[in-house]
N, C-alpha and C positions, 0 to 999 in steps of 0.2 A: 552422616558420612555418605558420600557418593563413591561408588565403585566405577572408576574411569579407565577405559582402555586408551592407550596412546599408540597411534599408527603414524610414524614419521616417514617423510620421504620428499622427493622432488615433485611428485605428481605432475610429471611432464609428458603427457597429461594424466589426470586421474581417469579411471575407467571402471567398468563394471566388476572387474576382478577385485579392486580395492573395496567396493561396496559389498561384494559377496563375502569376503573374509570378515568384514566388519559386522555384517548381520549375523554371521555364524558365531563370531566372538561375543556379541551381545547375549546370545542364547547360551552358548557353552560355558561362558565365564560368569554369567549372571551379572552383566554390567548394567549400570544406569545410563552411561553414555560412552561414546567413542569420540575422541578428538583426533582429527587428521591434522597433524602438524606439518604444514607445507613449509619446507625450509627455504630461506632465501638463496642459499647455495650449499649443496652437499660438498664437504671438503674432499670427498673421494671421487667426485664426478667432474668432468671438464665443464668450463663455462660455455664453451662453444656448443651450440645446439640447445642450450637451456633457455626456455621461454621466459619472458618477464614474470616476476612473482605474481603480479596482478592477474595475468592470464592463467597461471597455474592454480591460483587460489579460486578463480572463477570456475575453472574446469572441475575442481574438487567440489565446490558447492553444487554444480550441476549434476555431477555423478553421484553424490551422496544420496539424495532423494529419500531421506529418512529423518524423522523428527529427533532421533537420539544420536545422529552423527553430525558433529560440528566440524567445519573446516576453518582452521585458524592459521594465521601467520604470526604466531606468538613469539617465535624466535627473533623476529624483527623487533618486536616490542621489548622483549627481555634483553636483547643485545647479546644473545648466546649463539655460538657456532656449533658446539659439540653437544651431542645428545645427553651425555652425563651431566653437563652444566644446565641444560634445559630442564631436565628432570629435577635436579636439585632446586632450581628456582621455582618450579611448579610446586614442589613439596613445601617450600617456605611460604609461598603465596596461598596455598590451599591446605593447611596443616590437618584439617579434619577429614580430608578425602584420601582415598587409597588409589594408587595408580598401578597399572600393569602394562608393560611394554609388549606390543604385538608386532611380529615381523614374519616375513616369508622365509622359507629355507634358503632362498638365494642370498639374503642378508646374513643368515647364520654362517653360510660358507665363507664369508669375508668379514665376519664379526671381529676376528682377531686384529683387523686393521683399524678398527674404530678407536678413537682417542679414549683411553682409560676404560676399556670395555669391561674389565673386571670390577671397577668401581661402579659402573652402571648396573652390573648384575648384583652388586651388593646393596643397591638402592631400591630396585624394583624387581618383582618377579617378571619372567619373560615367557611369552606364549608364542610358539612357532607353528605356522601353517605350512603344509607341503606346497611346493611349487614344481611344475613339470621340469624335469631335467636337473633339479637342484637338491632334491631331498636327500639322496645318497651323499652328495658332496657336503651338505650341511651336517649330517650325522658324523661324517669323517673329518670335519673341519678342525683346525688347530684349537679354536676356542672350545669346541665340544669336548676335546680331551680333558679340559679343565672343568667344564660345566657338567659333564656326564654324571659325576658323583652326586649332584644335586637335582637330578632329573626326577620329576614327579610323575606318578601314574596318571594317565589321562582321565580316569574316573574321579579324580579329586579336584577337577578343574574349578568348581564353584567355591572351593575352600581357600582360594589363593590368598585372601587377605590374612589368613592365619599361618601361612607358610613362613618358616625361618629362611632368611636369605643367605646366600644365593638360592634361587629356585628356577627351574625351567620345565616347561611342559610342552609336549609335541601334540598338536591338535590335528585331527583328521578331518578332511573335507575332500569331496570329489575334486580332482585336479582341474584347474582352469588355465587354459593356455594363453589367455589375454595378457598382453604386456604393453607398457608404455613404449618400449623400444620398437615393437612391431607397428604400433599406431603411428609413431613418428616416421618409420620407414615408408608406410603407405600414404601418409599425409604430412609431409614435412612442414607445411604452412598451417597446421591445425590451429595454432595460437592466433595468428593474424586473421585467419578466416573466421574462427568461432568467437574470439574474444579480442576484437580490435582495440588498440589503445584509445582511451577517452580523449 
């Protein structure tokens, strides 16, 4: 059995903040691997300004720089759009492995907008990292009103494969202000400049 963390997103572009929470999750959750699931198109984000999948996948591979962090465009292969469907497909494909969903507090703040988010929480445990300006919003988010009763103490992080679902844990890490939004604002042509189409 492998213990695998799943960090999904647009990675438009990937950056050191993604790597930082992934390295922390490897240690705090006792993971064997983390898979960065680079989505072809996030249903909650506009198409405008979204770099090509190949450029975002290349940026993820470049930012990961760790032997246990894998950058994948597996949703394209699986033909899934929604996270809950992607996780269900991964659980069918890798029945011996255990998965945990990893996200920042910015995603927790709008988790209630995700397709079948309660179904997702019933499929895998969720680990949430603080994000500057989002942590309070995440804890007060509509989804957290439902999830709060299943919140786990952070001292039990490594036991997540034995948790009864739903289960959510808040992980502490020194806040990191890096974001893909600020990178795009300072370098709108990052994809064409760094990862030109073949």
